[in-house]
N, C-alpha and C positions, 0 to 999 in steps of 0.2 A: 301752314298749321305746323306744331313742332313735335315729334313722338317718341322725345327723348326724354326718360324717366328722370325728374330731378335730383332722385335721392340716390342713383346710379353712382359710384365712381369714376372720374375723370379715367384717361387713359395714363395720365401721370400719375393719379394713386393707386393704378393697379401696378405700374412698374413697380414702386416703392412699396408695396408689400410683398409682390413676388422677389424682389431683394433682399426685404427681410426676412423672409420664407427663407429663400435660398442659406443667407448667413448663418438662422437657427441651426438649419439641417448641418450643415458646415460643423459649425461649433459642436452640436451635440453629435456626430460620428469621431470628431476630432476626441473628446471627452469620452467617451464610449470604449475608441479604441485604446488610450493612455491608458482607462479603468482598465480594463482586461490587461493588458501587460503590467502593470503593477499588481496583481492578485496571480500572476504565474512567479512560481517557485524563482528564483536567481540560479537553483541548483537544478538542475535535470536529475531525469534518473539515468539517462545516458552516460552523464558525468561520474554518478557515482559507480553504473554499470562498467565502466572504463575506467575507474583505479581499482576496483575487484580482482580476487586472482581468479585464475580458471579454477574451475573443483579438478580437476585432477593433480594440479600442482598443489592445492589444498590437503587434499587425502592423503599425499605423498610426504607432507613434510609432517614433525613433532608438535605441531601448534594445533589449539582447540579452534574451531571451524565457528562462522554464524552464518548459513546459508538463507536468501531473502530469496522466496518465491515472490513475483511481482509481475507483474503488467503494464506497459505505456499508457491505460487506458485509466487506470486505477488512482482515484483521488486518493486515498489515503497515501499509496506509494508516492506521490506524488509532493503530499505536504510531508512526509518526511524523510526527502532526499538530503536536505542542507544537514540535519541532525544526523541521518546515518554515511554522509561522507566526512563531518567532522571525526563521527566515531572510529571509522573506516582510518583517518591521520593520524589519529591519536595515540590506537591500538593496533595498528595495522605489525609492528614489530614483534608484536604477541599474540597476536591473535590473527587466523585467515577469515577475510570474507570474502563471499563469494553470492554471486547475483545470478539468479535463473528465472528468466521471462517465462514466464507458462504458456503464452503464446508462441512460443518456438519448441510444434512438438518434437524435438531432438531431446526437452527434458524430461520427456514424457513417464521413463521410469524412473526418474526421482522425484516427479510429480505424487507416482502410484506410491514409489517405496515409503514417503514421507507422509503419505496422506492428507496432499493440500486439497483442504475442501473449503478455503476461504484466503483471501489475500489481503494485505501483504501477511506473509506465512513466513516466521523464521525458527529455525532448527539451530538448535547448538549441539555440537559435538564437542566431545573431549578429546585428549590427543593421540586416543587410540580411535577414533570416528565412530564412538559407542553414542547414540543421540542421549543428552543429559539433559533438554529440555525444548522448552518449543512456546512459541504465542503467534496468536493471528490477531490483525487488526492495527488499526494506527494504535503505538506504543511512544508515547513520552521518551524522552533523552534519558531523562535521569533514571529511567527503569532500566531499557537496554543498556546503557551503560554499569548499572546493578550486576545485571545478567552477565557481561561482558569480564567485567573484574572478579568475578564468582567465577567465570570458566575458566580464566586465566591461572586462577589461583587452584584452583581443582575442588575447588569448595560448592558444596548444592546451590542452585542459582536460586536466588531468590524469589524471583518470579517465576513461576513455572509451573506448566499444567501437565509435566511427564512425573511421576512417582518417583520417585528418588533412589526406592528398591528396584527402580526398573520391571515391577511386576506390577497387575491389576491387579485393584481389589473387588473386580466385581467377575463373579461367580457366572458360570454359562447357567441359563434356566432350566428348570428340568421340563421334561414334557409335561406332567400332572400341574405345574406352574403356568402353563403359558392356556392364554385364554383361546377359544376357539371364533372362527365368527359368527357361528351359532347359537353362540353362549349372551349373545347380545349383552355384554355388560357387565354380565354375574362372574363373583370371582368363584376360580377353582374351589372344592369343598376339599 
């Protein structure tokens, strides 16, 4: 009596199926590897940081300065690396470029001073090291270039979140204007 199932594949068919699965797995792994490699920016943050000036050198000369606060894990920082490196190369004779990694506790005083609450964070300083502008987040190259050119020309930055008169238009709230937790959303009289 023959106990083999007539519908079951032969050993040769099993080997062929296993070979095809192995080849498909190798091709898929190779495609994924090269796909991830192609997605990575050709310019690394390390290259941009290596081209940047040390902060003490930048603050000691008479050129305006752009400080970038970044982190290696920041995808927006990574996506801007190539543009920022080209801007450094184009304007480094007239503008200092400083890179400060927020993961390095050495830069905590600067992180606190410039109120870094998101990255990438760009602080623009005039030649006297006074803050004249800032921006947070991924910024197109053209906007960065316009701010850099304005800082070099000692003009107000066109894309800026710091007021040009360097004072805040927000006044301190008065005690009567502040609702208390027990007010349950009622406006003060």
